C-alpha positions in Angstrom: 26.7 34.4 16.6 27.5 30.7 17.1 23.8 29.8 16.9 23.5 31.8 13.6 26.5 29.9 12.2 24.9 26.6 13.1 21.6 27.6 11.5 23.4 28.7 8.3 25.4 25.5 8.1 22.3 23.4 8.6 20.4 25.2 5.9 23.4 24.8 3.5 23.5 21.1 4.3 19.8 20.7 3.5 20.2 22.7 0.3 23.1 20.4 -0.7 21.1 17.3 0.1 18.1 18.5 -1.9 20.3 19.7 -4.8 22.2 16.5 -5.2 19.2 14.7 -6.7 18.2 17.4 -9.2 20.2 15.6 -11.9 17.7 12.8 -12.3 17.1 12.3 -16.0 13.4 12.1 -16.2 12.0 9.6 -18.7 8.7 7.9 -19.3 8.6 4.2 -18.1 9.1 1.7 -20.9 8.0 -1.9 -20.3 10.7 -3.8 -22.2 9.7 -7.4 -21.4 6.4 -8.1 -23.3 6.2 -11.6 -21.9 6.1 -10.2 -18.4 3.1 -7.9 -18.9 -0.6 -8.4 -19.7 -2.5 -5.4 -21.0 -6.3 -4.9 -21.2 -7.7 -1.5 -21.6 -7.1 0.6 -18.5 -5.5 -2.4 -16.8 -2.0 -3.9 -16.7 -0.7 -6.9 -14.7 3.0 -6.9 -14.4 5.8 -9.3 -13.3 7.9 -6.4 -11.9 11.6 -6.9 -11.7 12.0 -3.8 -9.6 9.8 -5.2 -6.9 11.5 -8.6 -7.1 14.9 -7.0 -6.7 13.9 -4.9 -3.6 12.2 -7.8 -1.9 15.1 -10.2 -2.7 17.5 -7.7 -1.1 15.3 -7.2 1.9 14.9 -11.0 2.5 18.7 -11.4 2.3 19.3 -8.6 4.8 16.9 -9.5 7.6 13.3 -9.1 6.5 11.8 -12.2 8.0 8.3 -10.8 8.7 5.4 -13.2 8.4 1.6 -12.7 8.7 0.3 -14.0 12.0 -0.2 -17.8 11.8 1.0 -18.0 8.2 4.1 -19.6 6.8 6.2 -17.9 4.0 4.9 -18.3 0.5 6.8 -21.1 -1.4 8.3 -18.8 -4.0 9.7 -16.6 -1.1 11.2 -19.7 0.6 12.8 -20.8 -2.7 14.4 -17.4 -3.4 15.7 -17.1 0.2 17.3 -20.5 -0.1 19.0 -19.8 -3.4 20.3 -16.4 -2.2 21.4 -17.7 1.2 23.7 -20.2 -0.6 25.2 -17.5 -2.8 25.7 -15.2 0.2 28.2 -17.6 1.7 30.7 -16.3 -0.9 30.1 -12.7 0.0 30.4 -12.3 3.8 31.8 -8.7 3.7 29.2 -7.5 1.2 26.4 -9.1 3.2 27.6 -7.2 6.3 27.6 -4.0 4.4 24.2 -4.7 2.8 22.7 -5.5 6.2 24.0 -2.2 7.6 22.4 -0.3 4.7 19.1 -2.2 5.1 19.0 -1.5 8.9 19.9 2.2 8.5 17.8 3.1 5.4 15.0 0.7 4.9 12.9 0.9 8.0 9.6 0.1 6.2 9.1 -2.1 3.2 6.4 0.1 1.7 8.8 3.1 1.4 11.4 1.0 -0.5 8.7 -0.6 -2.7 7.2 2.8 -3.5 10.6 4.3 -4.3 11.6 1.3 -6.6 8.6 2.1 -8.8 10.4 5.4 -9.7 13.1 3.3 -11.5 13.3 2.0 -15.0 11.9 -1.5 -15.4 15.1 -3.7 -15.3 18.7 -4.0 -14.2 20.7 -1.8 -14.2 18.3 0.2 -12.2 18.2 4.0 -12.2 15.8 6.8 -11.2 13.7 8.0 -14.1 10.9 9.9 -12.3 11.1 13.4 -10.8 11.3 14.1 -7.1 7.8 15.6 -7.2 6.3 12.1 -7.9 8.1 10.3 -5.0 5.5 9.1 -2.6 7.6 9.7 0.5 9.8 12.8 0.2 12.5 11.7 2.6 13.1 8.7 0.4 14.8 11.0 -2.1 17.8 11.3 0.2 17.5 8.3 2.5 17.3 5.9 -0.5 19.1 7.9 -3.1 21.8 5.2 -3.6 19.3 2.3 -3.6 19.7 1.8 -7.3 23.4 1.3 -6.9 23.0 -1.0 -4.0 20.4 -3.1 -5.9 22.6 -3.2 -9.0 25.5 -4.6 -7.0 23.2 -7.1 -5.2 21.8 -8.1 -8.6 25.2 -8.8 -10.1 26.7 -10.7 -7.2 23.6 -12.8 -6.4 23.1 -13.4 -10.2 19.5 -12.4 -9.8 18.9 -12.7 -13.5 19.2 -16.5 -13.1 17.2 -16.5 -9.9 14.4 -14.4 -11.6 14.3 -16.9 -14.5 13.8 -19.8 -12.0 10.7 -18.1 -10.4 9.5 -16.1 -13.3 6.9 -18.8 -14.2 5.2 -18.3 -10.8 4.9 -14.5 -11.6 3.6 -15.2 -15.1 1.0 -17.5 -13.7 0.0 -14.8 -11.2 -0.4 -12.0 -13.7 -2.5 -14.3 -15.9 -5.0 -15.1 -13.1 -6.4 -11.5 -13.0 -10.0 -11.1 -14.2 -10.0 -8.0 -16.4 -13.8 -8.1 -17.0 -14.4 -8.1 -13.2 -11.8 -5.3 -12.8 -13.7 -3.1 -15.3 -17.0 -3.9 -13.5 -15.5 -3.0 -10.1 -14.1 0.3 -11.4 -17.5 1.2 -12.9 -19.4 0.2 -9.7 -17.1 2.3 -7.4 -18.1 5.5 -9.2 -21.7 4.4 -9.6 -21.8 3.8 -5.8 -20.2 7.1 -5.1 -22.8 8.8 -7.4 -19.9 10.6 -9.1 -18.2 10.9 -12.4 -14.8 9.2 -12.5 -12.2 12.0 -12.1 -9.0 10.2 -13.0 -7.7 8.5 -16.1 -5.3 6.1 -14.5 -3.8 3.0 -16.0 -4.1 0.5 -13.2 -1.0 -1.7 -12.7 -1.4 -4.8 -10.5 2.0 -6.3 -9.4 2.2 -9.6 -7.6 4.7 -9.5 -4.8 5.6 -13.1 -4.0 8.5 -12.4 -1.7 6.6 -10.4 0.9 4.6 -11.5 3.9 1.0 -12.6 3.1 -1.9 -10.1 3.1 0.3 -7.1 2.4 -0.3 -4.4 -0.2 0.7 -0.9 -1.1 -0.5 1.7 -3.6 1.7 4.0 -5.5 1.5 6.4 -8.4 4.1 7.4 -11.0 3.2 9.2 -14.3 -0.4 8.0 -14.9 0.2 4.5 -13.6 -1.7 3.7 -10.4 0.1 0.7 -8.9 -1.2 -1.9 -6.5 1.6 -4.1 -5.3 0.0 -7.2 -3.7 1.4 -10.1 -1.8 -0.2 -13.6 -1.6 -3.6 -13.3 0.1 -3.8 -9.5 -0.4 -5.5 -9.8 -3.7 -8.4 -11.6 -5.3 -6.9 -11.2 -8.8 -9.2 -8.3 -9.5 -9.1 -4.5 -8.9 -7.6 -3.6 -5.5 -10.7 -1.5 -4.6 -9.3 -0.7 -1.2 -6.1 0.9 -2.5 -8.0 2.7 -5.3 -10.5 4.2 -2.8 -7.6 5.8 -0.9 -7.0 8.0 -4.0 -10.6 9.2 -3.7 -11.1 9.3 0.0 -7.8 10.7 1.3 -8.0 14.1 -0.4 -11.6 14.5 0.8 -10.7 13.6 4.4 -7.8 16.0 4.4 -10.2 18.8 3.7 -13.2 17.8 5.9 -11.5 16.4 9.0 -10.9 19.7 10.7 -14.6 20.7 10.8 -15.2 17.8 13.3 -11.8 17.4 14.7 -12.8 17.3 18.4 -15.2 14.4 17.8 -12.9 12.5 15.5 -9.9 12.9 17.7 -11.6 11.1 20.5 -12.0 8.0 18.4 -8.4 8.3 17.2 -7.0 8.7 20.8 -9.1 5.7 22.0 -8.0 3.4 19.1 -4.5 4.4 18.1 -2.7 2.0 20.4 -4.9 -1.0 19.6 -3.5 -3.8 17.4 -4.8 -2.8 13.9 -4.3 0.9 14.4 -0.5 0.8 15.0 0.2 1.3 11.3 -2.0 4.4 11.2 -0.4 6.9 13.6 -1.7 10.0 11.9 -5.2 11.1 12.9 -6.4 12.0 9.4 -4.8 8.9 7.9 -6.5 6.8 10.6 -9.9 8.2 9.7 -9.3 7.8 6.0 -8.3 4.2 6.5 -11.4 3.4 8.5 -13.6 5.0 5.9 -11.9 3.2 3.0 -12.4 -0.1 4.9 -16.1 0.7 5.4 -16.6 1.6 1.7 -14.6 -1.4 0.5 -16.7 -3.9 2.5 -20.0 -2.1 1.6 -19.2 -2.3 -2.1 -18.2 -5.9 -1.7 -21.6 -6.7 -0.1 -23.5 -4.9 -2.9 -21.5 -6.6 -5.6 -22.2 -10.2 -4.5 -25.4 -12.2 -4.0 -23.5 -14.9 -2.0 -25.0 -15.0 1.5 -21.7 -16.5 2.8 -19.6 -13.7 1.4 -22.0 -11.1 2.8 -21.7 -12.7 6.2 -17.9 -12.6 6.0 -18.0 -8.9 5.0 -20.3 -8.0 8.0 -18.2 -10.0 10.4 -15.0 -8.3 9.1 -16.6 -4.9 9.7 -17.1 -5.8 13.4 -13.7 -7.3 13.8 -11.9 -4.4 12.3 -13.7 -2.1 14.7 -13.0 -3.9 17.9 -9.3 -4.4 16.8 -8.8 -0.7 16.8 -10.1 0.9 13.6 -13.0 2.3 15.6 -14.6 4.4 12.9 -15.3 1.4 10.6 -18.6 0.2 12.1 -20.2 3.7 12.5 -19.0 4.8 9.1 -20.4 1.6 7.6 -23.8 2.2 9.2 -23.8 5.8 7.9 -23.2 4.5 4.4 -26.8 3.2 4.4 -28.0 6.7 4.9 -25.7 7.9 2.1 -27.3 5.3 -0.3 -30.8 6.6 0.6 -29.8 10.2 0.1 -29.7 12.1 -3.2 -26.2 13.5 -2.5 -23.0 12.2 -4.0 -20.3 11.0 -1.7 -18.3 14.2 -1.8 -21.4 16.1 -0.7 -22.4 13.5 1.9 -19.0 13.2 3.6 -19.4 16.4 5.8 -22.9 15.2 6.7 -21.5 11.8 7.6 -18.9 13.3 9.9 -21.5 15.5 11.5 -23.8 12.6 12.1 -21.1 10.3 13.5 -22.0 9.6 17.1 -19.8 11.0 19.8 -17.4 8.4 21.0 -19.0 8.1 24.5 -22.3 7.3 22.8 -20.6 4.7 20.6 -19.0 2.9 23.5 -22.1 0.7 24.3 -22.2 -0.4 20.7 -18.4 -1.3 20.8 -19.0 -3.3 24.0 -21.8 -5.3 22.3 -19.5 -6.0 19.3 -16.8 -7.3 21.7 -19.2 -9.5 23.5 -20.5 -11.0 20.2 -17.0 -11.5 19.0 -15.8 -13.4 22.1 -19.1 -15.5 22.2 -18.5 -16.4 18.5 -14.9 -17.5 19.2 
């Protein structure tokens, strides 16, 4: 009887948690700052105040991550310095904000994704339904993030801080090459031998307060976001993040047919340096395939021998650093190009032709030898 009571109380608690967010007033996003947005056909580049607010808050509360061997971007250093001065007047609030950050924001990508469900400016509020939230647990873990950000915005006078660094964001959104983005989008589907299945508006968002070489993808309404830190973009279409929208659903369906073979790669690579962010076997395989596709498309879209060399070297480095499928997937893409099948048809063939991990080990060892000789 006692156990039944516990179960009932637990279920009621979960229902209460789920129900407390059902009052979100769903609205379409309106971009209210025309000087902070550039539009061109299917593409938008956006100086996004939501992303700025989240990252300013995180930097104030303990987010000190840096890319290996890289210093913080100058805009990030400037904002941190301004806010640190202001925080001296709010010791109690800072302590409370740090506790919230430590308890609720355990990964920046979750907070950034959730922020894109807000309206475009302070005061922030949720405007998109729970069904669109990229990470379902964010609905309750970060349910009060808009209120926290609003308080932080007020006390840190973020409107003034934003105006000081806004020129850097405006410069960034004006650097994107829209002609190249259209060419890349067309080439992706040409390469896959498929008709484009989506009608996304692509929104590229510079994230100047994050560590370098960091990007996330997110989708709300029909907007496909790529939030990109310095070094993560080439001011063009983020082909890598877009390919995830194509590859992930396919891999979710096809993985199980070759699970035993694929799992051996995953088990061998999951604790290696690059794989630590991909601790789900299907997500790991999808990441490796996207990397292979991204670099193959990069090779085919350039005639620069130096860039081709960089792509090929990167394929080998990604593989020996833990994304073990990248090289074998890349090699099998050559077979795909020579086939008459489209990519959706070829994927099960690719997984079937993937060498067993034991057969791939000698290739991996040769890649490691070449890598260390090159260094």
